[in-house]
C-alpha positions in Angstrom: -10.3 13.7 18.7 -10.4 10.8 16.3 -7.6 9.6 14.3 -10.2 10.2 11.2 -11.3 13.7 12.4 -7.2 14.9 13.0 -6.3 13.2 9.9 -9.0 15.1 7.4 -7.8 18.7 9.3 -3.9 17.6 8.4 -5.3 17.0 5.0 -7.2 20.2 4.6 -3.9 22.2 6.2 -2.2 20.0 3.5 0.0 18.8 6.3 -0.6 15.0 5.7 -2.4 12.7 3.3 -3.7 9.0 4.0 -5.1 6.4 2.1 -6.7 3.2 3.4 -5.1 -0.1 1.5 -7.9 -2.4 0.4 -7.8 -6.0 -1.0 -8.3 -5.7 -4.6 -11.1 -8.6 -4.6 -13.0 -7.7 -1.3 -12.6 -4.2 -1.4 -12.1 -5.0 2.6 -9.7 -2.8 4.6 -6.2 -4.4 4.9 -3.8 -1.4 6.1 -3.3 2.1 5.7 -0.7 4.2 4.2 0.1 8.2 4.5 2.8 11.0 4.1 3.2 13.3 6.9 4.2 16.7 4.6 7.1 19.0 5.9 6.5 21.9 3.6 9.6 24.0 4.6 12.0 21.3 3.4 9.6 20.2 0.2 9.7 16.4 1.8 7.9 13.7 3.3 7.9 10.9 5.7 5.9 7.8 4.2 4.4 5.4 7.0 2.2 2.2 6.5 0.9 -0.4 8.3 -0.5 -3.8 6.8 -2.8 -6.5 8.6 -0.8 -9.8 9.7 -2.7 -11.8 7.1 -1.5 -9.6 4.5 2.3 -9.9 4.7 4.6 -11.1 2.6 1.9 -10.3 -0.9 3.5 -7.4 -2.1 1.0 -5.0 -0.9 2.9 -2.8 0.9 5.5 -2.5 -1.8 2.8 -1.8 -4.2 1.4 0.6 -1.9 4.7 2.7 -1.2 5.3 2.9 -4.8 1.8 4.5 -5.6 2.2 6.8 -2.5 5.5 8.3 -3.8 4.4 8.3 -7.7 1.4 10.7 -6.0 3.9 12.6 -3.9 6.2 13.1 -6.5 4.0 13.8 -9.3 0.9 15.4 -7.5 2.2 17.5 -4.6 5.6 18.1 -6.3 7.7 16.5 -3.3 11.7 16.5 -3.4 11.7 13.6 -1.2 10.0 11.2 0.4 11.5 8.7 3.0 10.7 5.8 5.7 12.3 4.3 9.1 11.9 1.0 9.9 12.7 -0.4 13.6 15.8 -1.8 13.7 14.1 -5.4 14.4 11.7 -5.3 11.5 14.1 -5.8 8.6 11.1 -6.9 6.6 9.8 -3.2 6.2 13.0 -2.3 4.9 13.0 -4.7 2.2 9.5 -3.2 1.1 11.5 -0.2 1.1 14.1 -1.2 -1.3 11.8 -3.1 -3.6 10.0 0.0 -3.8 13.3 1.9 -4.9 14.4 3.5 -1.8 17.9 3.7 -0.9 19.4 3.3 2.8 20.4 6.5 4.2 21.3 5.4 7.5 20.9 4.1 10.9 19.0 6.7 13.1 19.9 6.2 17.0 17.5 6.3 19.6 15.2 7.8 17.3 11.9 6.3 19.0 10.8 6.3 22.3 8.8 3.4 23.8 8.1 3.0 27.5 11.4 3.5 28.8 13.6 2.0 25.9 14.9 4.1 23.2 14.7 2.4 19.9 16.9 2.5 16.7 15.6 2.8 13.0 17.0 2.5 9.7 16.3 5.5 7.4 15.5 4.7 3.5 14.9 7.8 0.8 14.0 8.4 -3.0 14.2 12.3 -4.1 12.2 13.7 -7.0 15.4 12.9 -9.6 15.8 9.2 -8.5 11.9 9.0 -8.9 12.3 10.7 -12.4 15.4 8.3 -13.8 13.6 5.5 -12.2 10.8 6.1 -14.1 12.5 6.4 -17.2 14.0 3.5 -16.9 11.2 1.5 -16.6 9.5 2.7 -19.6 12.2 2.1 -21.5 11.8 -1.8 -20.5 8.1 -1.5 -20.9 
């Protein structure tokens, strides 16, 4: 089963949402972002990747902000969280710039070959999102 087919099936079932990130000038695909839904707990894990030539340009932060808006306002989620590998703090800075708060370190959370890798988890709740939006509206 291809990634596209699997994602389409998960979208239909309400299990995930995936979006292509494009360059605003060329409309070329430069990355992807998605939400993997846990409906029992009304939360989702956000995941994203950006092609290397587009790193450090604010693309991931903008995409994360937009997918959180989608998750909270369209889907009605209570929480969106994301993790980054311990050796990739740049991804953590994306989460902070998007307004997420650090929740903690998850030890041995992922397995890569024979190695277990720690990750740092960040999150935002619907109430945090609402307060952030109100604050931005007052300063605009």
